[in-house]
C-alpha positions as CSV (number, residue, x, y, z in Angstrom):
1,M,18.5,-27.0,-35.0
2,L,21.0,-24.2,-35.1
3,R,23.5,-23.6,-32.3
4,H,24.7,-20.1,-31.5
5,V,27.9,-19.9,-29.3
6,V,29.3,-16.6,-28.2
7,M,32.3,-16.0,-25.9
8,F,32.9,-12.6,-24.2
9,K,36.1,-11.2,-22.8
10,A,36.0,-8.1,-20.5
11,R,38.3,-5.2,-20.9
12,P,41.1,-5.0,-18.3
13,M,39.6,-3.6,-15.1
14,P,39.8,-4.3,-11.3
15,A,38.6,-7.8,-10.4
16,A,35.5,-6.6,-8.4
17,E,34.3,-4.4,-11.2
18,K,34.8,-7.2,-13.7
19,E,32.9,-9.7,-11.6
20,T,30.0,-7.2,-11.2
21,G,29.9,-6.6,-15.0
22,I,30.1,-10.2,-15.9
23,L,27.2,-11.1,-13.5
24,R,25.2,-8.2,-14.9
25,L,25.7,-9.4,-18.5
26,K,25.0,-13.0,-17.5
27,D,21.7,-12.0,-15.9
28,A,20.7,-9.9,-19.0
29,I,21.5,-12.7,-21.4
30,D,19.7,-15.3,-19.2
31,A,16.5,-13.2,-19.3
32,L,16.4,-13.5,-23.1
33,Q,15.3,-17.1,-22.6
34,T,11.9,-15.9,-21.6
35,E,11.8,-12.6,-23.4
36,V,12.6,-13.8,-27.0
37,P,10.2,-16.5,-28.2
38,Q,12.6,-17.8,-30.9
39,V,15.1,-19.0,-28.3
40,K,14.7,-22.8,-27.9
41,F,17.5,-23.3,-25.4
42,L,19.9,-20.8,-23.7
43,Q,22.7,-21.4,-21.2
44,T,25.4,-19.1,-20.0
45,G,28.5,-19.9,-18.0
46,I,31.1,-17.8,-16.2
47,N,34.7,-19.0,-16.8
48,F,36.9,-19.9,-13.8
49,N,40.0,-20.5,-15.9
50,T,42.7,-18.0,-15.3
51,Y,44.8,-18.4,-18.5
52,P,45.4,-15.0,-20.1
53,Q,43.8,-16.1,-23.4
54,A,40.6,-17.4,-21.6
55,F,37.3,-15.6,-22.2
56,D,35.1,-14.6,-19.2
57,L,31.6,-15.7,-20.2
58,V,30.0,-18.0,-22.7
59,L,26.5,-18.1,-24.2
60,I,25.2,-21.3,-25.9
61,S,21.7,-21.0,-27.5
62,D,19.7,-23.0,-30.0
63,F,17.3,-21.8,-32.7
64,E,15.2,-23.7,-35.2
65,T,16.2,-21.6,-38.3
66,E,18.5,-18.9,-39.4
67,E,15.5,-16.6,-39.6
68,D,14.8,-17.3,-35.9
69,L,18.4,-16.4,-35.1
70,E,18.0,-13.2,-37.0
71,K,14.8,-12.3,-35.2
72,Y,16.6,-12.9,-31.9
73,R,19.5,-10.6,-33.0
74,N,17.1,-7.8,-33.9
75,H,14.8,-8.2,-30.9
76,P,14.6,-5.1,-28.7
77,Q,15.6,-7.1,-25.6
78,H,18.7,-8.4,-27.4
79,Q,19.6,-4.9,-28.4
80,K,19.5,-3.9,-24.7
81,V,22.0,-6.7,-24.0
82,M,24.2,-5.3,-26.8
83,D,24.3,-2.0,-24.8
84,V,25.6,-3.8,-21.8
85,I,28.2,-5.6,-23.9
86,S,29.4,-2.3,-25.3
87,E,30.0,-1.0,-21.8
88,F,32.8,-3.3,-20.8
89,I,33.4,-6.2,-23.2
90,E,36.7,-6.1,-25.2
91,K,36.3,-9.1,-27.5
92,V,33.5,-11.3,-28.7
93,H,33.9,-14.5,-30.7
94,V,30.8,-16.1,-32.3
95,V,30.3,-19.5,-33.9
96,D,27.0,-20.6,-35.5
97,F,26.5,-24.2,-36.7
98,W,23.9,-26.7,-37.5
99,L,23.3,-29.6,-35.1
């Protein structure tokens, strides 16, 4: 099993706008669980930590193979999520590893 972990950090913006954007992104990512058949597990979490270096949202997802992860990345629904990310996310960190 392959684990795919992604952390998202929003651009500087007013708190209300940031909260709305993070919730919108979380909902879009959560929908991938049912829209992309290669996803075996998917969980998102919104950070409550206020440290400046902290990220705002995390995605943890599992796939059986690297090919399945690649199909997920290229899936049209994932591409729509990428559009949401490009609107207000400043940094993305990714780690993929085998369980």
